[in-house]
Structures are given as C-alpha cells and as structure tokens.
C-alpha positions in Angstrom: 83.8 119.9 49.7 83.3 122.0 46.6 85.8 121.0 43.8 85.4 123.1 40.6 87.2 122.1 37.4 88.1 124.7 34.8 90.6 125.4 32.0 93.9 127.1 32.7 95.4 129.8 30.4 97.4 127.3 28.5 94.4 125.0 28.0 95.3 122.4 30.6 92.7 121.3 33.2 92.9 123.0 36.6 90.7 123.2 39.7 89.8 124.9 42.9 88.6 123.3 46.1 86.8 125.3 48.8 87.8 128.5 46.8 91.5 127.6 47.0 93.5 126.8 43.8 94.9 123.3 43.7 96.8 124.0 40.5 98.1 127.0 38.6 95.5 129.1 36.6 98.2 129.6 33.9 100.5 126.5 33.5 99.8 123.6 35.8 102.5 121.4 34.1 105.2 124.0 34.6 104.2 124.4 38.3 104.5 120.6 38.8 107.9 120.5 37.1 109.3 123.2 39.4 108.0 121.3 42.4 109.6 118.0 41.3 112.9 119.7 40.5 112.9 121.2 44.0 112.8 117.8 45.7 115.9 116.9 47.7 116.4 113.2 48.5 119.6 111.8 50.0 118.6 108.1 49.3 117.3 106.0 46.5 113.6 105.6 47.3 111.8 102.3 46.7 108.5 104.2 46.7 107.3 107.8 46.5 104.0 108.6 48.0 102.5 112.0 47.2 99.5 113.3 49.2 96.8 115.4 47.6 98.3 115.5 44.1 95.0 116.7 42.6 95.1 116.3 38.8 98.5 114.5 39.1 100.7 116.7 36.9 103.6 115.8 39.2 103.3 112.0 38.4 104.9 112.3 34.9 107.9 114.3 36.2 108.4 112.1 39.2 108.6 109.0 36.9 111.2 110.7 34.7 113.5 111.6 37.7 112.9 108.3 39.6 112.4 105.7 36.8 113.0 102.7 39.1 110.7 103.9 41.9 107.0 103.0 42.4 105.0 106.2 42.3 102.0 106.2 44.6 99.2 108.8 45.2 97.1 109.4 48.3 94.1 111.4 47.0 92.1 113.5 49.4 89.0 113.2 47.1 87.6 110.5 44.8 86.9 113.1 42.2 90.6 112.9 41.2 90.3 109.1 40.3 90.3 110.1 36.6 94.1 110.4 36.8 94.6 106.9 38.4 96.4 105.5 35.4 99.3 107.9 35.9 100.3 106.2 39.2 101.4 102.7 40.2 98.9 102.7 43.0 96.3 105.1 44.4 94.8 105.4 47.9 91.8 107.6 48.7 90.7 109.3 51.9 87.2 108.2 52.9 87.3 108.5 56.7 85.8 105.0 57.0 86.4 101.4 56.2 89.9 99.8 56.3 92.3 102.3 57.9 94.7 104.0 55.5 97.6 103.0 57.6 96.8 99.3 57.1 96.2 99.8 53.4 99.6 101.5 53.0 101.4 98.9 55.1 99.8 96.0 53.3 100.8 97.4 49.9 104.4 98.4 50.7 105.4 96.2 53.7 107.7 97.3 56.4 110.7 97.6 54.1 108.8 99.5 51.5 107.4 102.0 54.0 110.9 102.5 55.4 112.3 103.2 51.9 109.5 105.5 50.9 109.8 109.2 50.2 106.7 111.0 51.3 105.7 114.3 49.6 102.8 116.7 50.0 101.1 119.0 47.5 100.8 122.1 49.6 97.7 123.6 47.9 95.7 120.5 48.7 96.7 120.6 52.3 95.5 124.3 52.5 92.2 123.5 50.8 91.4 120.3 52.7 93.2 120.6 56.1 91.1 118.0 57.9 91.7 115.4 55.2 95.4 116.3 55.1 95.7 115.9 58.9 94.0 112.5 58.9 96.1 111.2 56.0 99.4 112.2 57.5 98.4 110.8 60.8 97.7 107.5 59.0 101.1 107.7 57.3 102.7 108.2 60.7 100.9 105.1 62.0 102.2 103.1 59.1 105.8 104.3 59.6 105.7 103.5 63.3 104.3 100.0 62.6 107.0 99.4 60.0 109.7 100.6 62.4 108.5 98.2 65.1 108.3 95.3 62.7 111.8 95.9 61.5 113.0 96.2 65.1 111.3 92.9 65.9 112.9 91.2 62.9 116.3 92.6 63.8 116.1 91.4 67.4 114.7 87.9 66.6 116.7 87.1 63.5 119.5 85.2 65.2 117.0 83.4 67.5 114.9 82.4 64.6 117.9 80.9 62.8 119.0 79.1 65.9 115.5 77.7 66.4 115.5 76.5 62.7 118.8 74.7 63.2 117.5 73.0 66.3 114.3 72.1 64.4 116.2 70.6 61.5 118.5 68.6 63.8 116.0 67.1 66.2 112.5 67.0 64.6 111.5 63.3 64.3 108.0 62.7 63.0 106.5 65.2 60.5 103.0 65.3 59.0 101.1 67.4 56.5 97.5 68.6 55.8 95.0 67.6 53.2 92.2 69.9 52.4 88.6 69.1 53.4 85.1 70.6 53.9 84.4 70.3 57.6 83.9 73.4 59.8 86.9 74.5 61.8 86.8 76.0 65.3 89.9 77.9 66.4 90.4 78.7 70.1 92.4 81.7 71.2 92.7 82.4 74.9 90.7 85.6 75.3 88.2 85.8 78.2 85.3 85.0 75.8 86.6 81.5 75.3 85.3 80.6 78.8 81.7 81.1 77.5 82.2 78.7 74.7 83.9 75.8 76.5 80.6 74.0 77.5 79.5 74.1 73.9 82.8 72.9 72.6 82.6 69.9 74.9 79.0 69.1 74.0 79.4 69.4 70.2 83.0 68.3 69.9 82.3 65.8 67.1 80.9 68.5 64.8 84.1 70.3 63.9 87.9 70.2 63.6 89.4 71.9 66.6 92.6 74.0 66.5 94.1 75.6 69.6 96.6 78.4 69.5 99.5 77.9 71.9 98.0 80.0 74.8 94.6 78.2 74.5 95.9 74.7 74.7 96.2 74.4 78.5 92.7 75.8 79.2 91.2 73.2 76.8 93.1 70.1 78.0 92.5 71.0 81.6 88.8 70.7 80.9 89.1 67.4 79.0 89.0 68.9 75.5 91.7 67.5 73.2 92.1 69.6 70.1 92.9 68.0 66.7 95.8 70.4 66.3 97.8 73.0 68.2 99.6 75.9 66.4 102.5 78.0 67.7 104.5 80.7 65.7 106.4 82.7 68.4 110.2 82.4 68.4 110.6 83.4 72.0 110.7 81.6 75.3 107.2 82.4 76.5 105.3 80.6 73.7 106.9 77.3 74.4 106.0 77.7 78.1 102.3 77.8 77.0 102.5 74.4 75.3 105.1 72.5 77.3 102.9 71.1 80.1 99.9 70.2 77.9 101.9 68.5 75.1 103.9 66.5 77.6 100.6 65.2 79.0 99.1 64.7 75.5 101.8 64.0 73.0 99.2 62.7 70.6 98.2 66.3 69.7 100.0 67.3 66.5 101.8 70.7 66.6 101.8 73.0 63.6 104.8 75.4 63.7 107.3 77.1 61.4 110.9 76.0 62.0 111.8 79.3 63.5 109.4 78.9 66.4 110.6 78.0 69.9 110.0 74.6 71.3 111.6 72.4 74.0 113.8 69.7 72.6 112.0 67.0 74.5 108.8 68.0 72.7 110.4 68.4 69.3 111.6 64.7 69.3 108.4 63.2 70.7 105.6 65.2 69.1 104.2 64.9 65.6 105.2 68.2 63.9 103.3 69.8 61.0 106.0 72.1 59.5 104.6 75.5 58.4 106.4 77.4 55.6 106.1 81.2 55.2 108.0 81.1 51.9 110.6 83.6 53.1 113.3 84.0 55.7 116.5 82.1 56.4 114.7 79.3 58.3 113.1 78.2 55.0 116.5 77.4 53.6 116.7 74.4 56.0 113.2 73.0 55.5 113.4 73.3 51.7 116.8 71.6 51.6 115.6 68.7 53.7 112.5 68.2 51.6 110.1 68.3 54.5 106.4 68.0 53.6 105.6 71.6 54.6 102.2 73.4 54.7 102.0 76.9 53.4 101.3 79.5 56.0 101.3 83.3 56.2 103.5 85.3 58.5 101.5 87.5 61.0 102.2 89.5 64.1 99.9 87.2 66.1 99.5 83.5 66.0 95.8 84.0 65.7 96.2 85.7 62.3 98.4 82.8 61.0 95.9 80.3 62.4 92.9 82.0 60.7 94.5 82.0 57.3 95.7 78.4 57.8 92.3 77.2 58.7 90.7 78.9 55.7 93.2 77.3 53.4 92.4 73.8 54.8 88.7 73.7 54.5 86.0 74.9 52.1 83.7 75.2 55.1 83.3 78.0 57.6 85.9 78.9 60.3 84.8 80.0 63.7 87.1 81.8 66.2 86.5 81.5 70.0 88.4 83.7 72.4 89.4 86.3 69.8 88.8 89.3 72.1 91.8 91.5 71.1 90.9 94.0 73.8 92.1 94.9 77.3 90.2 93.5 80.3 90.0 93.9 84.0 91.9 91.3 85.9 93.2 88.4 83.9 93.2 88.9 80.1 93.2 85.2 79.3 91.0 82.2 80.0 92.5 80.3 82.9 94.7 78.4 83.5 97.3 80.4 81.6 100.9 79.2 82.1 102.5 82.6 82.1 100.0 84.0 84.6 100.6 80.9 86.8 104.4 81.7 86.6 103.8 85.4 87.4 101.5 84.6 90.3 104.4 82.9 92.2 105.8 86.4 92.8 102.6 87.8 94.3 102.9 88.8 98.0 101.6 91.3 100.4 103.8 94.1 99.2 103.3 93.3 95.5 99.8 92.0 95.3 98.2 90.5 92.2 96.2 93.7 91.5 99.5 95.5 90.8 100.4 92.9 88.2 97.0 92.7 86.6 96.1 96.4 86.5 98.1 97.3 83.4 96.2 94.8 81.4 93.1 97.0 81.7 94.7 99.7 79.6 94.9 99.9 75.8 97.7 98.0 74.2 99.5 99.0 71.0 100.1 95.4 70.1 96.4 94.6 70.5 95.5 97.6 68.4 97.8 96.3 65.6 96.3 92.8 65.7 92.8 94.1 65.9 93.4 96.4 62.9 94.8 93.5 60.9 91.6 91.5 61.4 89.4 94.5 60.8 91.2 95.4 57.5 91.5 91.9 56.1 89.0 90.0 53.9 88.2 86.4 54.6 85.6 85.6 51.9 82.8 85.9 54.5 83.9 82.5 55.9 85.4 83.6 59.2 83.2 84.2 62.3 83.8 85.2 65.9 81.9 82.7 68.0 80.9 83.0 71.7 77.9 82.5 74.0 76.5 86.0 73.6 79.7 87.6 74.9 79.8 91.4 74.8 82.9 92.2 72.8 84.4 95.7 73.1 85.2 95.9 69.4 84.2 94.8 65.9 86.5 93.1 63.5 85.5 94.3 60.1 83.8 91.6 58.0 84.4 89.1 60.8 80.8 88.6 62.0 80.1 88.0 65.7 77.8 85.0 66.1 76.6 82.8 68.9 76.3 79.0 69.2 72.7 79.1 68.1 74.0 80.3 64.7 76.7 77.6 64.6 74.2 74.8 65.3 71.8 76.1 62.6 74.6 76.4 60.0 76.5 73.2 60.6 74.8 69.8 60.1 74.5 67.2 62.8 76.4 64.6 60.8 79.5 62.9 62.1 82.7 64.9 62.0 84.3 65.0 58.6 88.1 65.4 59.1 89.3 68.2 56.8 92.9 67.1 57.3 94.9 63.9 57.5 98.4 63.4 58.9 100.5 60.8 57.1 103.7 60.4 59.0 107.3 60.7 57.7 110.5 60.0 59.5 113.5 62.3 59.5 117.0 61.1 58.3 119.8 60.4 60.8 121.3 63.1 62.9 124.9 63.2 61.5 123.6 63.6 57.9 121.4 66.5 59.0 124.2 68.1 60.9 126.5 67.9 57.8 123.8 69.3 55.6 123.1 72.2 57.9 126.8 73.2 58.0 126.8 73.1 54.2 123.8 75.4 54.0 125.3 77.9 56.4 128.6 78.1 54.6 127.0 78.3 51.2 124.4 80.9 51.9 125.6 83.1 54.7 126.8 85.8 52.3 123.9 85.6 49.9 121.7 88.8 49.5 118.6 87.0 50.8 120.3 85.8 54.0 121.9 89.2 54.6 118.5 90.9 54.2 116.9 88.6 56.7 119.8 88.5 59.2 120.3 92.2 59.5 117.3 93.8 57.9 117.7 97.3 59.3 121.4 97.6 58.2 120.5 96.1 54.8 117.8 98.8 54.3 120.2 101.6 55.3 122.8 100.3 52.9 120.2 100.0 50.0 119.1 103.6 50.7 122.7 104.8 50.6 123.8 103.3 47.3 125.3 106.1 45.2 125.3 108.4 48.2 128.2 109.8 50.3 127.4 107.4 53.1 127.5 104.2 51.0 131.0 103.1 52.1 130.2 103.5 55.9 126.9 101.7 55.5 128.5 98.8 53.6 131.2 98.5 56.3 128.6 98.4 59.0 126.6 95.8 57.1 129.6 93.5 56.6 130.6 93.8 60.3 127.1 92.8 61.4 126.8 89.9 59.0 130.2 88.6 60.2 129.0 88.8 63.8 125.8 87.1 62.8 127.8 84.2 61.2 130.0 83.7 64.3 127.0 83.7 66.6 125.2 81.1 64.4 128.3 78.9 64.0 128.9 79.1 67.8 125.3 78.0 68.5 125.6 75.2 65.9 128.9 73.9 67.4 
C-alpha cells in the first residue's frame, strides 16, 4: 500500500493510494460537500458509518446535515488516524485481531446497527479493493447478527415477561453473592468436560464450582455437587436440563434472571439467586419487589453470562471446562445430556441415531457467534480454558488454553475459600405480589421502555419513520402490536 500525501490546488491536503486519487487534486472540501448533498436517506439514522473516508472531509458536512446522529468512520489504513477527532468513533482495517463485525456490533448494538446508514467513499474502494471487500463483508456479518438478535428478542419478548411474572409470583427463597478471592471453575457441557471430571472430583475442595444448566446433570451423575448452577434461557429446553438434577439436589442454589424458564415446582423449592441485566421489562418486577439481585450481563450463551458473573465475584482466576464452542462427531455434549436422552427415545431402525447426530458435525452459525464473542472480549487475563490436554479445534482470543498441571501450580493447596455467601430472604405473600404485578403492568405497559422491549422490531421501524411519509402507518402497526402484547400478558396473568 503506497499512500502519498500532497497539497491540492486550493491548499488543502489530498492524497493518492496505489496511484489512485482518494481526494480531488483541486478542491477536496467541495468534492466532499457534493457527495454529502447527494445522499438520499428515507429514515432518521441513529448512526452513519462511512467506509474509507480518507482525510475525512465528509465528516464536517455529515455532522451539519445529521446533527443528532453519531458519525463513524471505518478507515482502510491507519495512516488516516490523524483525522480521528472529526468522528465520534473510528474503526480500522487490520485483517487480524478482533473481527470488525464484533467491534461494530459491540459499539452500536443490534438497534444501532439496524438504524445505521452505511456509506462508501468510492475512490477508496477503487484504490484498496481487498480492504473494501473485507470491510463490507464484516459490515454484512454485523447486520445479519443484529437482525438475528432482534428477531430473537421479538420472538421471546412475551415469553420473557410471562416468565418474569411467574418468577415474581412464586419465588420463595432468594440469596445473593458476596465477592471473594477463591478460584472459580465453570463447567459447560462440551466434550472436553469429560477429560476434566476426574480432576474436578479429586481437587473439589480447591475452588468454587459453577455449572451452566446443560452441565449440571453430567456433574451430579458423577457425584459432583456444584456450589451454584446458572441458567439464562427463556425457553422450554433449558429447564429440561436442570429439572431432574435440581429435584434430586435442591440444596444447589440456582442463579437466573427472572425472564428465564423454570418449572414452578423448582421455583418454590430451590434457593434462587436473582440476576439482573439492568434492562428489559422483566427488571421492572424485580426492582419493584426489592429483591437482592446480582448484576449480570446479557449474552447469547449462558457461558458468556457465567464467565462475566464469575469474574465479578472473585479477584482470583476463573477456569472454564467444557467450553468447546465447536462441532463434533457424534454427541456434542458430555453425557448424560437431558435433551439428547429425550431425542434418543425416537431412534429406531428407519431413523437411527446417526441421522440425528450427523448435523452436529457441521459448522453452526450460533457456535460461530458465541466463539467470536469470547475471542473478541477482554477478561483481564483472568479467564482460562481448562482441560486435560484436550485438542480444541479453535482458539478464543486472550482466553489461554491450560491443563490441570497449570491449575495445580497456580492455585494453592489451602482449604477452599468461599468467594460467595448466600444469606436467605423470604418473599412476601402471594396476594400482595399478585396485586403489585397487576399495578406494574397497568402503569408501565404504554411506557416507551416497555414498548421498546415488547415489540423491538416495530419500535425501530417507527423510530426510523418519524418525519417520513410512512410514520402514520408505522405508528398504527406499533400501537396494534403493543395492544396485542398487553392482552396476551393479561391473559397469562389471569
């Protein structure tokens, strides 16, 4: 890449890259103004991202025309970092490190990406075609991820609220965390967990043990009782993972946000550690009832929430067993796995187990998203992936792969220091809770925050259409959907 900076005819800086002009040789500012004036946008963007803006002459004019919009640059070369102050945020093509798609999504979020206007400075695309292709591919990945997250939120919104109502009505004993210094071992259910189980049993007194929902059954079936189980999924299948094990071992506390799914029989008989994401309709109930909640971070996978939770609960190291995040031949989980046990009941001569298990050997978009999140996140060099010399198919960024020899060298042989304690609190009576929930629903159902969470896709469409010809239709659709949402919730509550 050969970038040459020179002066234009009017004295402003200009440049060429690979012998192609990035800016006018006569008046770069006027060229940028004409470009910005030619932009046609039929919605009010929350963000504008411009790829390859070079010396950023467009930034000033974009800010004048879109004063309430965050203006973002995606530079193809770090040589243009001298103009960084003109933008609200700058990204750079490097071809390595954290994927650009993850950087963009982490900065804007799914709603921001959906409300973003993407622009390209054509001369930069001509001069640096490979960089341009890569960056636009990363933008596409971020857009697809945002669309999928919004679709998930739209699909599960009603279920999450119903779960939160059930949680608020029937939860009995609640507990909370206190920070400590002990090492924490988290168990996910990937195939590599099998290699660590003998070591977990032998050195059980050296660490605080957390099991994600799908890993609980494999542990208790081998006589390993975790100090805590965590579940975050709002659907039916997550509660199938924990139902059998928690019925057999009700002494295991369960960390969960109120929007998660759980059988009522467990909700009333298990000590619950309420997790709080700080957003969403479900938080309205836990905050109004004054539950002793523990701060957690929303994530597409329970393993992500568990990792950040553990790091916030101890000053020591956190080790992850079973965090494979990769397809595998045969079973993709350490056995027994409740969902696989359920599925195996349908195996027969015409539909053998191989037909059911074969798709798990192929790449999974969900696993790619989860793996990219771990690979692109920073954990203060305190999070490790632990196994007995298991050959992982991937790396997870700064998450270092270590074996049990490393663990035994790093962690002292002293008795287990509990990094958390669980003082109990009792919930108030059922009728009072029911009355309070009804009051919350009636008072907040039409608030902007509830509308945004209840029908996120419609809310974004309406926000984009404000001041545009389609505003009235978008508002009508939004109002109809929130009324349907209210009736559904009231029906479930009754």
